[in-house]
C-alpha positions in Angstrom: 94.1 146.1 143.9 94.1 143.0 146.1 95.7 139.8 144.7 94.2 136.4 145.6 93.5 132.9 144.2 90.6 132.3 141.9 89.1 129.3 140.3 87.9 129.6 136.7 86.1 127.2 134.3 87.1 127.5 130.6 86.0 125.6 127.6 88.3 125.0 124.6 88.7 122.8 121.6 91.9 121.2 120.4 93.0 118.8 117.7 94.2 115.5 119.0 96.7 113.7 116.8 96.9 110.1 118.0 99.4 107.7 116.4 96.6 105.9 114.6 95.4 109.2 113.0 98.9 110.1 112.0 99.3 106.6 110.4 96.0 107.0 108.5 97.2 110.3 107.1 100.5 108.8 105.9 98.6 105.8 104.3 96.8 108.3 102.1 100.0 109.5 100.6 101.3 106.0 99.8 101.0 104.4 96.3 99.3 101.1 95.8 102.6 99.2 95.7 103.7 100.9 98.9 100.4 100.0 100.5 100.9 96.4 99.4 104.2 96.3 101.3 102.7 97.8 104.3 99.8 95.3 104.3 102.3 92.4 104.0 104.0 93.6 107.2 100.7 93.9 109.0 99.6 90.4 108.0 102.8 89.0 109.5 102.3 90.9 112.8 98.5 90.5 113.3 97.1 87.0 113.4 93.5 88.4 113.1 94.2 89.9 109.6 93.6 87.8 106.5 93.9 88.8 102.8 90.5 88.5 101.1 90.2 86.3 98.0 89.4 87.7 94.6 85.7 87.2 94.9 85.5 88.9 98.3 87.7 91.8 97.0 85.4 92.4 94.0 82.3 92.3 96.1 83.7 94.8 98.6 85.8 97.3 96.7 84.6 100.9 97.0 84.2 102.9 93.8 84.5 99.8 91.7 82.7 101.4 88.8 81.0 104.7 87.9 81.6 107.8 85.9 83.5 109.4 88.8 81.2 112.4 88.7 78.3 111.3 90.8 77.8 111.7 94.5 80.4 109.3 96.0 79.9 108.2 99.6 81.6 110.6 102.0 84.8 109.3 103.5 84.5 108.1 107.0 85.6 110.3 109.8 88.6 109.6 111.9 86.2 108.9 114.8 84.8 106.0 112.8 88.3 104.8 111.9 89.5 104.6 115.5 86.3 103.5 117.1 87.8 100.2 117.9 91.3 101.6 118.3 91.0 103.3 121.7 90.3 106.9 120.7 86.9 108.6 120.7 87.6 112.3 120.2 89.7 112.5 117.0 89.1 115.0 114.2 88.6 114.2 110.5 91.6 113.2 108.4 90.9 116.4 106.5 93.2 118.6 108.6 95.5 121.5 108.2 98.8 120.8 106.5 100.7 122.4 109.5 99.2 120.0 111.9 101.4 117.2 110.8 104.6 117.4 108.8 105.0 114.7 106.0 108.0 112.5 105.8 108.5 113.4 102.7 129.4 119.7 84.6 131.3 120.3 81.5 131.4 116.7 80.3 127.6 116.6 80.5 127.4 119.7 78.3 129.8 118.1 75.8 127.6 114.9 75.7 124.6 116.9 74.6 126.7 118.7 72.0 127.8 115.5 70.5 124.4 114.0 70.7 125.6 111.1 72.9 124.0 109.8 76.0 124.8 106.1 76.1 123.3 103.4 78.2 121.6 105.7 80.8 118.4 105.4 78.8 118.2 108.7 76.9 119.6 107.6 73.6 121.8 104.6 73.0 122.1 104.7 69.2 119.8 103.7 66.5 118.1 100.9 68.3 117.7 102.8 71.6 119.0 101.5 75.0 119.6 97.8 75.5 116.8 96.9 77.9 118.2 93.4 78.4 121.4 95.0 79.7 119.3 96.9 82.3 117.6 93.8 83.5 120.9 91.9 83.7 122.7 94.5 85.7 122.5 92.6 89.0 126.0 93.4 90.2 127.6 96.7 90.9 130.2 98.3 88.8 132.8 98.0 91.6 132.2 94.3 92.0 132.5 93.8 88.3 135.8 95.6 88.1 137.2 93.9 91.2 136.4 90.5 89.7 138.4 91.4 86.6 141.2 92.8 88.7 141.4 89.5 90.6 142.0 87.6 87.5 144.6 90.0 86.1 146.5 91.5 89.1 148.0 90.2 92.3 149.8 91.4 95.4 150.4 95.1 95.7 149.0 95.8 92.3 145.7 94.2 93.2 145.6 96.4 96.4 146.3 99.5 94.4 143.6 98.5 91.9 141.1 98.1 94.8 141.8 101.7 95.9 141.4 103.1 92.4 138.2 101.1 91.8 136.7 102.5 95.0 137.2 106.0 93.6 135.4 105.3 90.3 131.9 106.7 90.3 128.7 105.2 89.0 129.3 106.6 85.5 132.7 104.9 85.2 135.0 107.9 85.7 137.9 108.0 88.1 137.3 110.8 90.6 140.6 111.0 92.4 143.8 113.0 92.3 146.5 110.5 91.6 149.3 112.6 93.1 147.5 112.9 96.4 146.5 109.2 96.3 150.2 108.3 95.7 151.2 110.2 98.9 148.3 108.6 100.9 149.2 105.0 99.8 152.9 105.6 99.8 153.4 104.1 96.4 155.2 105.6 93.3 153.1 107.6 90.9 154.4 105.3 88.1 152.8 102.3 89.8 149.4 104.1 90.0 149.6 105.0 86.4 150.5 101.5 85.4 147.6 99.9 87.4 145.2 102.5 86.1 146.2 101.6 82.5 145.3 98.0 83.3 141.9 99.0 84.7 141.2 101.0 81.6 141.4 97.8 79.6 138.5 96.2 81.6 134.9 96.0 80.6 132.9 98.1 80.1 135.2 99.8 77.6 136.0 103.4 78.7 135.9 102.8 82.4 138.5 104.4 84.6 138.8 107.5 82.4 139.4 110.8 84.1 137.5 112.9 81.7 135.3 112.6 78.6 138.2 112.9 76.1 140.1 110.0 77.8 136.9 107.9 77.9 136.4 108.4 74.1 140.1 107.8 73.4 140.0 104.4 75.2 136.9 103.3 73.2 138.5 104.5 70.0 141.7 102.4 70.7 139.5 99.4 71.5 137.8 99.9 68.1 141.1 100.4 66.4 140.1 103.9 65.2 142.5 106.0 67.3 144.6 107.4 64.4 146.3 110.8 64.6 143.2 112.6 63.1 140.9 111.0 65.6 143.3 111.9 68.4 143.2 115.5 67.4 139.5 115.5 67.2 139.1 114.0 70.6 141.6 116.5 72.1 139.5 119.4 70.7 136.0 118.4 71.7 135.3 122.0 72.7 135.7 123.1 69.1 133.3 120.3 68.0 130.8 121.4 70.6 130.9 125.0 69.1 130.5 123.7 65.6 133.9 124.9 64.3 134.2 122.2 61.8 136.4 124.1 59.3 139.0 124.7 62.0 138.8 121.0 63.0 139.2 119.8 59.4 142.4 121.9 59.1 143.8 120.6 62.4 143.0 117.0 61.6 144.0 117.2 58.0 140.8 115.5 56.7 138.0 116.4 54.2 134.3 116.8 54.8 133.6 113.0 54.3 136.2 111.9 56.7 135.1 114.5 59.3 131.5 113.2 59.0 132.7 109.6 59.5 134.7 110.6 62.6 131.8 112.5 64.2 129.5 109.5 63.5 132.1 107.2 65.1 132.2 109.4 68.2 128.4 109.3 68.5 128.5 105.5 68.7 130.7 105.6 71.8 129.3 105.5 75.3 130.2 108.6 77.3 129.0 107.0 80.6 130.1 103.3 80.4 129.6 102.7 84.1 125.9 103.2 83.9 125.6 99.7 82.5 126.1 98.4 86.0 124.7 99.0 89.5 122.1 101.5 90.5 118.5 100.7 91.3 116.7 98.3 89.0 114.4 100.0 86.5 110.9 99.8 88.0 107.9 99.8 85.7 105.2 102.4 86.7 102.1 100.6 87.9 99.0 102.7 87.7 96.9 103.2 90.8 93.8 104.3 88.9 92.2 103.3 85.7 90.1 105.7 83.6 88.1 104.5 80.6 85.1 106.0 78.7 81.8 104.7 79.9 78.2 104.9 78.7 77.4 108.2 80.4 80.8 109.6 81.1 84.1 108.2 82.4 84.6 105.1 84.6 87.1 105.6 87.4 88.3 102.7 89.4 91.2 101.6 91.6 93.8 99.0 90.4 92.7 96.1 92.5 95.6 94.0 91.2 98.0 95.9 93.5 95.6 96.7 96.3 95.1 93.7 98.6 91.8 93.6 100.5 91.9 92.8 104.2 89.3 91.1 106.3 89.2 90.5 110.1 89.1 86.9 111.1 86.5 87.1 113.9 86.0 83.4 114.2 89.7 83.0 115.1 89.4 85.8 117.6 86.5 84.0 119.4 88.3 80.8 119.3 91.4 82.3 120.9 89.4 84.3 123.4 87.8 81.2 124.7 91.1 79.3 124.9 93.0 82.2 126.6 92.8 82.3 130.4 95.3 85.0 131.5 94.5 88.7 131.2 97.7 89.6 129.4 96.8 87.3 126.5 93.3 88.6 126.3 94.6 92.2 126.3 97.0 91.5 123.5 94.2 89.8 121.5 91.9 92.7 122.0 94.6 95.1 120.8 95.1 93.0 117.7 91.4 93.1 117.0 91.3 96.9 117.5 94.2 97.4 115.2 92.7 95.1 112.5 89.4 96.9 112.7 91.1 100.3 112.4 93.3 99.2 109.5 90.4 97.9 107.4 88.5 101.1 107.9 91.5 103.2 107.2 92.2 101.4 103.9 88.5 101.7 103.0 88.6 105.4 103.6 91.8 105.8 101.6 90.2 104.1 98.6 87.1 106.2 98.8 89.0 109.4 99.1 91.3 108.6 96.1 88.4 107.6 93.9 86.5 110.8 94.9 89.5 113.0 94.1 90.3 111.2 90.8 86.7 111.4 89.7 86.6 115.2 90.2 89.9 115.5 88.5 88.7 113.6 85.5 85.6 115.7 85.4 87.6 118.9 85.3 90.0 117.6 82.6 87.5 115.9 80.3 88.9 117.7 77.3 92.4 116.3 77.9 91.1 112.7 77.9 89.1 113.4 74.7 91.4 115.7 72.7 94.9 115.6 74.1 97.4 117.6 76.0 96.8 120.8 74.1 93.4 121.0 75.8 94.7 120.5 79.4 93.2 123.2 81.6 94.8 125.0 84.5 93.9 123.3 87.8 94.9 123.7 91.4 94.5 121.6 94.5 92.3 124.2 96.0 89.7 123.9 93.2 89.4 120.1 93.7 89.3 120.5 97.5 86.5 123.0 97.3 84.5 120.9 94.9 84.6 117.7 97.0 84.5 119.5 100.4 87.9 118.4 101.6 91.0 120.3 102.7 93.7 121.1 100.2 96.3 119.0 102.2 94.1 115.9 101.9 93.9 116.3 98.1 97.6 116.8 98.0 98.2 113.5 99.8 95.6 111.7 97.7 97.4 112.7 94.5 101.0 112.1 95.7 102.8 109.0 94.3 99.6 108.0 92.4 99.5 107.3 88.6 96.5 107.2 86.3 96.1 105.0 83.3 94.0 106.0 80.3 93.9 105.6 76.6 96.5 108.4 76.2 99.0 106.7 78.5 100.1 106.7 82.2 100.3 110.0 84.0 101.0 111.1 87.5 98.0 112.7 89.1 100.2 115.8 89.9 100.6 116.2 86.1 97.0 117.5 85.8 97.6 120.3 88.3 99.3 123.1 86.3 99.5 126.9 86.3 97.6 129.0 83.8 98.7 131.1 80.9 96.5 134.0 79.8 95.1 133.7 76.3 93.3 136.1 74.1 90.1 134.2 74.0 87.8 136.0 76.4 90.6 136.1 79.0 90.4 132.3 79.4 93.6 130.7 80.8 95.5 127.7 79.2 97.5 125.1 81.0 101.3 125.6 81.1 101.6 121.9 79.9 99.4 122.8 76.9 101.8 125.7 76.1 104.8 123.4 76.4 103.2 121.0 74.0 102.7 123.8 71.4 106.3 124.9 71.8 107.6 121.4 71.4 105.4 120.9 68.3 106.6 124.1 66.7 110.3 123.2 67.3 109.9 119.7 66.1 108.3 120.9 62.8 110.6 123.8 62.2 112.3 124.0 58.8 114.2 127.1 59.7 115.5 127.3 63.2 113.0 129.4 65.3 114.3 131.9 67.8 112.5 132.5 71.1 111.1 135.8 69.7 109.7 133.9 66.7 108.1 131.3 69.0 106.5 134.1 71.0 105.0 135.5 67.8 103.7 132.1 66.6 102.2 131.4 70.0 100.4 134.7 70.0 98.9 133.8 66.7 97.5 130.7 68.4 96.0 132.9 71.2 98.7 132.6 73.9 99.8 135.8 75.5 103.2 134.7 76.7 106.5 136.5 77.4 109.8 135.6 75.8 111.4 134.7 79.1 108.5 132.3 79.8 109.1 130.6 76.4 112.8 130.2 77.2 112.0 128.8 80.7 109.5 126.2 79.3 112.0 125.3 76.5 114.8 124.7 79.0 112.5 122.7 81.2 111.8 120.4 78.3 115.5 120.0 77.7 115.4 121.8 74.3 118.4 123.9 73.4 118.4 127.5 72.3 118.2 128.5 68.6 122.0 128.8 68.5 122.4 125.3 70.0 119.8 123.8 67.7 121.3 125.4 64.6 124.8 124.0 65.6 123.3 120.6 66.2 121.5 120.7 62.8 124.8 121.6 61.2 126.7 118.8 62.8 123.9 116.3 61.9 123.9 117.4 58.3 127.6 117.0 58.1 127.6 113.6 59.7 124.8 112.4 57.4 
C-alpha cells in the first residue's frame, strides 16, 4: 500500500470557554453580598458604569413579583451576553460541570459531658451568649494578652511572656511543651513556670491553661471556690463525665447537696475563655430571596437591598469618544463599553436564573412553606434542572451561597435538597430532614430515655421504614448523644437541680 500526502476537510464542534464566559459562570455561584463587592470593584475600574437609583432599579429588576410558578423568561444565552464583549461563538452558560472547575479531642468531650460551652455561642449560661461581647471583640486574644503583659512584666520576663502568648491558641489554651521551649529559649524551666503563672492571672480568666482541668481550676481560684473538695472534683473530671457521682462524693467528702452545688459551679465556668477575643466577626445572614404567600400562589423575588443595579452611561461614552483623538484612547473606551454591556447582561441573566430556580424549588416544596419541616419532600438538583430545562451544574451554582427568607425563617437553598427515606404510605419517600425533625421531637419529649431501637419502632409507627444505624447517624448529625449519654446527662442535671 503506497503512502502519500492527502488533504481532508473535517467539520467538528467544540465548546469555547472565554474569560468572560468563565466569569459569568462564577458570578452565578456568588451570593448577593459577594456580588455587591464585585460590582463595587467594577464601578471603580470602569468609568462607563453607574449604579442605578432606587426608581430605576425597581423599574428594571427581573422577576420582581410573581408566584414563581409561571413561565419565566428564558435566561439569555452566552452569545447574547458577550455580543459586545468580543466573542460570537460561545455556548450557553448551562454547561457540563467538568468543563470548568469551580474555585470552590478529649477536652471537647468533657465539655459536652459537663454541659459547658462558654462564649463560643452554643450555650453561655442561663442568659445565653453575650452578644455585646462578640461585637466588642475588635482585638485579638494575643494583642489583649500582650497589652496586659506590657503593664506587668519587663525585660527578659516580658520576652518569655511573648513566646508563651504566641503559643496560646484561639480557645485560650497553651499548646507548647515547656521543657522543649526551655531548651529552645535557653532559660530555666522555673522562669517559664513563673511567667506562665503570671499569664494565668490575666483576663479572660482561665487563659494560659494547658488542659481543661487547669482552666477550671484557675477560674475556681478566681471565684474563691478552690477548696480541697473542688480540687478533687476538678482532678477527676473523667469520673464526672461517666456519672460516677457516688465515687466522687466519697473522694470529695461531700453530701448530695454539696456535690450538686459544685457541679453547678463548674457549669458556670468558661471552658474556652479565649473565644471571647479574635476570630472573624459574626456576620448576620442576609437573605438573597424573599418568599411570601400571594393571591394565587407564592411570590418569589430577589433582595434588591443587597443587589445593586448597573446602567451603562452612554452619554459619557459619546462625550469621551468625541473628545479623544488617539486610537489607543478610543480602543480603551470601546473596551470599557463592551465590558459594561457584558456585565449588565450577565447580572440580568444571573437574576433571572436564580428567580427561575427558586420559583421551581418553592413549587416543589409548597407543603414545607405551609405546614413545616415534617412535610419537606425529597428533592434533587436533577429534578429542578429537568423541570426548568437547565443543566444540573447550573442549578447547583444558582443555589450555592444563597439564602431564602420566608415566614418560617431563613434557610439556605441547599437545605431543600435532601435524600429520601422510604415510607409505608404507597411507597412514597420522605425527606431525611423530615425524619430528623421527627427524631428530634421524640427525644425532646421523652419522659423515659429512648434507645435507638425504640426510636426505630416509634418512627415505623409514623410510617418511616428506617434502619437503626440510620437513626444513629441522623442523631449524631444533629449533635444528640446516645441513650447512655442522655441518661447520664439527665442524672447529672437532676442532681445539680
